[in-house]
C-alpha positions, -999 to 999 in steps of 0.1 A, spaced: 417 603 -616 429 637 -608 444 637 -574 428 642 -545 428 676 -530 428 690 -498 393 701 -497 385 665 -492 403 671 -457 380 693 -448 348 673 -462 362 656 -435 354 679 -404 322 686 -423 308 654 -425 318 648 -388 304 680 -377 272 690 -400 239 676 -411 249 688 -447 286 671 -452 275 654 -481 278 689 -501 314 696 -513 324 724 -542 357 705 -553 380 735 -560 402 734 -590 426 758 -598 445 745 -624 440 763 -662 442 746 -696 462 758 -726 434 764 -758 445 737 -779 463 737 -815 442 728 -839 440 694 -850 464 685 -821 440 656 -812 418 646 -838 415 606 -827 406 612 -788 387 634 -766 388 674 -772 395 697 -746 381 730 -752 395 759 -726 358 788 -727 376 808 -694 380 841 -708 411 865 -691 396 883 -654 414 914 -673 391 916 -699 365 938 -695 341 906 -708 363 885 -682 356 908 -654 318 910 -655 312 881 -654 332 875 -616 321 893 -585 342 920 -568 353 887 -542 370 866 -579 386 900 -592 426 886 -590 407 844 -604 404 832 -642 366 819 -648 369 785 -636 353 769 -669 370 736 -684 337 722 -702 355 693 -716 337 681 -751 338 650 -777 351 644 -813 310 654 -819 310 684 -800 295 674 -769 293 676 -733 314 652 -718 305 655 -673 326 652 -648 342 671 -622 353 701 -645 319 704 -654 307 710 -619 332 728 -608 327 756 -637 290 753 -620 305 766 -587 324 794 -595 291 809 -602 271 797 -579 299 810 -549 289 846 -564 257 840 -538 257 863 -514 277 893 -536 244 885 -567 214 867 -566 206 840 -577 190 856 -603 217 871 -617 240 846 -617 218 820 -639 220 854 -661 260 856 -661 268 819 -663 244 816 -691 257 847 -712 292 834 -702 285 803 -720 270 813 -747 297 832 -755 320 807 -756 299 770 -765 279 769 -801 250 745 -801 247 717 -798 262 716 -766 258 754 -757 218 736 -753 233 704 -734 255 731 -708 225 751 -701 200 726 -693 222 706 -672 229 739 -657 191 749 -647 188 706 -633 220 712 -613 204 747 -599 172 727 -592 190 701 -572 210 728 -553 174 740 -540 161 711 -531 193 700 -513 189 730 -492 153 716 -483 163 680 -468 156 673 -432 181 661 -411 169 619 -401 150 623 -371 153 593 -339 193 591 -349 222 602 -327 244 624 -344 273 601 -328 253 570 -347 277 569 -385 234 553 -395 227 589 -393 256 601 -420 244 567 -435 209 583 -434 219 619 -449 238 603 -475 213 579 -490 186 607 -493 216 630 -512 216 597 -539 182 595 -540 177 632 -548 202 630 -570 188 607 -591 159 630 -595 177 652 -615 206 636 -632 215 602 -656 238 575 -641 264 588 -664 258 627 -649 264 616 -614 292 595 -622 305 629 -637 290 649 -615 297 629 -582 316 605 -587 348 609 -570 330 633 -537 309 598 -534 340 575 -535 352 594 -501 324 601 -484 315 558 -486 351 551 -480 342 576 -446 313 561 -440 329 527 -438 354 538 -412 332 555 -392 314 523 -389 340 503 -379 350 525 -350 318 520 -338 314 483 -338 312 471 -306 315 438 -318 355 442 -329 385 443 -310 407 475 -315 430 451 -334 403 440 -356 389 474 -367 428 481 -378 429 454 -399 395 466 -410 403 499 -416 437 488 -435 415 464 -461 395 499 -472 419 520 -471 437 492 -495 406 496 -519 408 533 -529 426 544 -563 464 544 -555 465 584 -559 438 591 -532 459 566 -511 490 595 -512 471 616 -496 448 605 -471 475 578 -458 487 603 -428 460 622 -418 440 592 -420 463 567 -402 477 589 -382 439 593 -363 430 556 -363 461 553 -343 452 575 -320 420 568 -321 424 532 -314 449 534 -287 434 561 -267 405 535 -261 433 508 -254 451 525 -231 407 540 -221 405 498 -212 435 488 -195 448 475 -220 479 461 -221 514 469 -249 505 441 -266 473 449 -275 488 483 -288 511 465 -308 492 439 -323 468 469 -332 493 488 -352 507 454 -370 479 453 -382 470 490 -390 503 502 -399 528 471 -401 561 457 -386 586 484 -404 558 514 -388 547 497 -360 589 497 -347 591 533 -350 559 535 -332 578 516 -307 613 534 -307 594 570 -305 570 557 -273 602 549 -258 618 586 -269 588 600 -255 587 576 -222 629 590 -217 615 626 -216 585 620 -193 610 607 -169 635 631 -176 609 658 -175 595 644 -142 625 640 -125 641 674 -131 606 692 -118 612 674 -85 646 683 -85 635 713 -91 608 724 -63 633 712 -34 654 744 -51 624 764 -44 611 749 -10 647 760 2 661 788 18 682 799 -4 678 837 -14 658 840 -51 693 846 -70 705 817 -59 670 798 -68 673 807 -95 711 801 -106 708 770 -88 679 761 -111 693 773 -144 723 745 -136 695 718 -120 687 728 -161 717 724 -179 727 696 -158 698 679 -172 694 690 -204 723 691 -229 707 705 -256 695 746 -259 659 725 -277 652 704 -247 658 731 -222 636 755 -242 605 731 -245 614 719 -204 609 759 -200 570 756 -211 565 726 -188 578 747 -156 553 773 -164 522 750 -169 535 729 -137 542 762 -116 504 770 -127 492 738 -114 483 731 -154 487 692 -168 521 689 -183 522 691 -220 534 650 -223 523 634 -256 507 600 -250 
């Protein structure tokens, strides 16, 4: 499986904000070189079917916004010259579909079929064109899906319903093999995300139990997914579960147990060290601002006040970076805002 890319991060945000969350357009910019003749006779054969966009033939298939890009059509074939349906196939389709707005659907379809006809022969040509026609019908039908009625958008069941409707729709247009090839990577991510949402929303679980469930879900992902999602998801989960514990007046021990379950003992120790540093910083800033208040309210003239504050700042904060940071706190404090401490 190819490494999970940054677009999946964007997909998470879309999943939580909009109804059409389950439609992603994966980007794969890496292009493969043409294979040398006979190099992989006993293996699956990859055919690079993109054209040079600088050539007249290549340019005619690109919209104005794509003039500096290569046509992303890494169609893969097997030894029998039959189409291998995978994420690359979908990327190829989406490269043309994203031209919508600059071109009509009719123009896009015409360009796609002309491009494919120039680069492929039977029997794969008919297979690609047939799949394209069904993919376009699917895209149109997907846009006509209606959101589930009677469900709160904060309820994971709302998104689970959308996902179920999406999967049912796909079965109308594609075989199981085609669904796995076109949407397998996306489905893995959506199912993981929905499972996480359901764990977070389960009021019968304590934060420590949620952390354990989240860790188990994460460990079920492929290794390359874990590498790409670990920092993002664990940081998000830590913040949410910590906030929930603090909001109900939970103890430091509860926070510690939650962290142990979610990220393990070493990371928990680092987090506790970070907590200690933040608490020290907060105390230092608060003490400094209190003393600064006394200076500002004194009867000294403005010049003397400024000099006294500078001396006080240098006394409390030895590092230049810390002195710059505390100046930000001073501005917020003087304006009556909430001090930007990290909880």
